[in-house]
C-alpha positions in Angstrom: 5.2 32.2 17.1 2.8 34.2 14.7 3.0 34.7 10.9 4.5 38.4 9.8 0.7 39.3 8.7 -0.9 38.0 11.7 1.7 40.1 14.0 0.8 43.2 12.2 -3.1 42.7 12.3 -3.2 41.3 15.7 -0.6 43.1 17.4 1.5 46.4 15.6 -1.1 47.7 13.2 -3.2 49.4 16.0 0.2 51.1 17.5 1.8 51.3 13.9 1.5 55.0 13.1 2.5 56.1 17.0 5.2 53.7 16.6 6.9 55.8 14.0 6.4 59.2 15.4 2.6 59.9 14.1 1.0 60.7 10.5 2.6 63.5 9.8 6.4 63.1 11.0 6.2 59.6 9.2 4.9 61.1 5.6 7.2 64.0 6.0 10.2 61.6 6.2 9.0 59.8 3.2 8.8 62.5 1.1 12.2 63.3 2.0 12.9 59.5 0.7 11.1 60.1 -2.6 12.8 63.6 -3.1 16.0 61.6 -2.6 15.4 58.8 -5.3 12.5 60.3 -7.8 13.4 64.3 -7.8 11.2 65.1 -10.8 7.7 65.2 -11.2 6.3 62.0 -12.7 3.6 63.6 -15.8 1.3 60.9 -14.5 3.5 57.8 -14.3 2.6 54.8 -12.2 4.3 53.6 -9.5 3.8 50.4 -7.2 4.4 50.7 -3.7 5.1 47.0 -2.2 4.3 46.9 1.7 2.8 50.5 1.5 1.3 50.2 5.0 -0.8 53.5 6.2 0.8 55.4 3.1 4.4 56.9 4.3 5.3 56.6 0.8 2.3 56.6 -1.4 1.2 59.5 -0.3 4.6 61.7 -1.5 4.5 59.7 -4.6 1.0 60.6 -5.0 1.6 64.5 -4.8 4.7 64.3 -6.9 2.0 63.2 -9.7 2.3 59.5 -9.8 -0.8 57.3 -9.8 0.3 54.4 -7.3 -0.9 50.9 -6.3 -0.7 50.8 -2.9 0.0 47.1 -1.5 -0.2 45.3 2.0 -1.7 42.9 3.7 -2.7 44.6 6.8 -6.2 45.7 6.4 -5.6 48.1 9.4 -2.8 50.0 7.9 -4.6 50.3 4.3 -7.7 51.7 6.2 -5.7 54.4 7.6 -4.0 55.0 4.0 -7.8 55.4 2.8 -8.5 58.1 5.6 -5.9 59.9 3.9 -6.3 59.7 -0.1 -8.7 62.5 -0.5 -8.2 63.3 -4.5 -4.7 61.8 -4.4 -4.6 59.0 -7.3 -3.9 56.0 -4.8 -5.2 52.3 -5.5 -5.1 50.7 -2.3 -4.9 46.7 -2.4 -4.9 44.2 0.5 -2.7 41.1 -1.0 0.6 39.6 -0.5 3.7 41.4 -1.9 4.0 38.4 -4.8 1.0 39.0 -5.9 1.3 42.6 -7.1 1.3 41.4 -10.9 -2.2 40.2 -11.0 -3.4 43.8 -10.1 -1.2 45.7 -12.7 -2.5 45.9 -16.7 0.6 47.6 -17.9 4.1 47.7 -17.2 5.2 50.7 -14.8 7.9 52.9 -14.1 8.4 52.7 -10.4 7.9 50.1 -7.9 9.2 50.8 -4.1 9.4 48.2 -1.2 10.4 50.2 1.6 10.6 50.7 5.1 12.1 46.9 6.3 9.3 45.0 4.1 11.6 43.5 2.1 13.0 40.9 5.3 9.5 40.0 6.0 9.1 37.5 2.8 9.6 34.0 4.3 13.2 32.7 2.7 15.6 34.1 0.2 13.8 32.2 -2.8 11.1 34.4 -2.4 13.3 37.3 -2.4 14.3 36.1 -5.6 11.2 35.3 -6.8 10.4 39.1 -6.1 13.0 40.6 -8.1 12.3 38.4 -11.2 8.6 39.5 -11.0 9.8 43.4 -10.6 12.2 42.7 -13.3 9.3 41.4 -15.3 6.8 44.4 -14.3 9.1 47.2 -15.0 9.4 49.1 -18.3 12.9 49.8 -19.7 14.9 52.4 -17.6 12.1 51.9 -14.7 13.5 51.9 -11.4 13.1 49.4 -8.1 13.9 51.1 -4.6 14.7 48.8 -1.8 15.2 50.1 2.1 15.6 47.2 4.9 17.8 46.5 7.6 20.9 44.7 7.7 20.9 41.4 9.9 23.8 40.0 8.8 26.0 40.7 11.6 23.9 39.8 14.6 23.7 42.4 17.6 25.5 41.2 20.7 24.6 41.2 24.4 22.2 44.1 25.9 22.1 45.6 22.2 19.4 42.7 21.9 17.4 44.4 23.6 15.6 48.0 21.4 13.7 50.9 22.8 11.5 51.8 19.9 9.2 54.3 21.4 7.8 55.3 24.6 5.1 57.8 26.2 3.1 58.4 29.2 0.8 55.3 28.3 2.6 53.0 26.0 6.0 51.5 26.2 7.2 49.4 23.0 10.5 47.4 23.4 11.8 44.9 21.0 13.9 42.0 21.6 16.0 40.2 18.9 17.1 36.7 18.8 19.3 35.3 15.8 19.4 31.9 14.2 21.7 31.3 10.8 18.9 32.4 8.0 16.4 34.6 10.5 16.1 37.0 13.2 13.0 36.7 15.5 11.5 39.8 16.4 9.7 39.7 19.7 7.4 43.0 20.1 7.1 43.8 23.8 4.0 46.5 24.2 3.1 47.7 27.4 -0.2 49.7 27.8 -1.7 51.9 30.3 -5.3 51.0 31.0 -6.2 53.3 33.9 -3.8 52.5 36.5 -2.8 49.4 35.3 -0.3 48.2 33.1 -1.2 45.5 30.6 1.3 43.3 28.6 0.7 42.3 25.3 4.0 40.3 23.6 4.3 38.9 19.7 7.2 37.2 17.9 7.6 36.8 14.1 10.8 35.9 11.8 12.4 38.4 9.4 15.0 37.0 6.8 18.9 38.0 7.8 20.0 39.7 3.9 23.3 41.4 3.3 23.3 44.0 1.1 25.8 42.3 -1.1 23.4 39.6 -1.5 20.4 41.9 -2.7 22.7 43.6 -4.9 24.1 40.5 -6.6 20.8 38.9 -7.0 19.1 42.1 -8.7 22.3 42.1 -10.8 21.4 38.8 -12.0 17.7 39.8 -12.9 19.4 42.7 -14.9 19.5 45.5 -12.8 22.0 48.2 -12.5 22.2 48.7 -8.6 23.8 51.6 -6.3 23.7 50.9 -2.7 23.7 53.8 0.0 22.7 54.8 3.6 18.9 55.0 4.0 16.9 56.8 6.8 17.1 55.3 10.4 20.2 53.4 9.8 18.3 51.6 6.9 20.2 50.1 3.7 18.9 51.8 0.7 19.2 49.9 -2.8 18.4 51.9 -5.9 18.5 49.8 -9.0 17.9 50.5 -12.6 16.5 48.1 -15.4 19.0 48.0 -18.1 18.2 49.3 -21.3 
């Protein structure tokens, strides 16, 4: 089994934009999420996008007026973002999420951890550490927005197999395998090479996090929390740093 960073760099990053429906469609969905949680222009405030990838949320944030620090462990996905920055105020950083503070020189007003990035951390203690670092890094009244998949209740039977996307030249399916604290994601990719179909398989672990645990842990770090439905079946958590 590979690490999350190895899985993305060697297996998923090269097809990730395709997997999510293409760059324009994905950033449009990202913009709808930003509109839902950050409806007002930023007036030059700073935002940190943890697990920014190719910029699904960083680009809409920058268009809204934020100066964005976009952090991800995948150089390939950050290269895609770099190709689309143009004149937008986005700084790309290749690093681990837990190192984000060293790339800031002041408190910020908004931190995002979107997609299913939170579950990529190695253990619950790492999530607690991230929440503590976020609380330290936000100004009073700042906002922390998270989305993640609720793996607390395991899927059963054939629902373990999830068709992700397919076209004439690619088929991506994932299989979920549950253990007490983790779900192992097996990404099975078939790609056509001329008349030959080639198979690539890679696996990595995600944390099983419940919305209740996430909410309680955030509250312990000084946040007021609301939980609401996110896109594509995800849970969205909006946490405000108490004044």
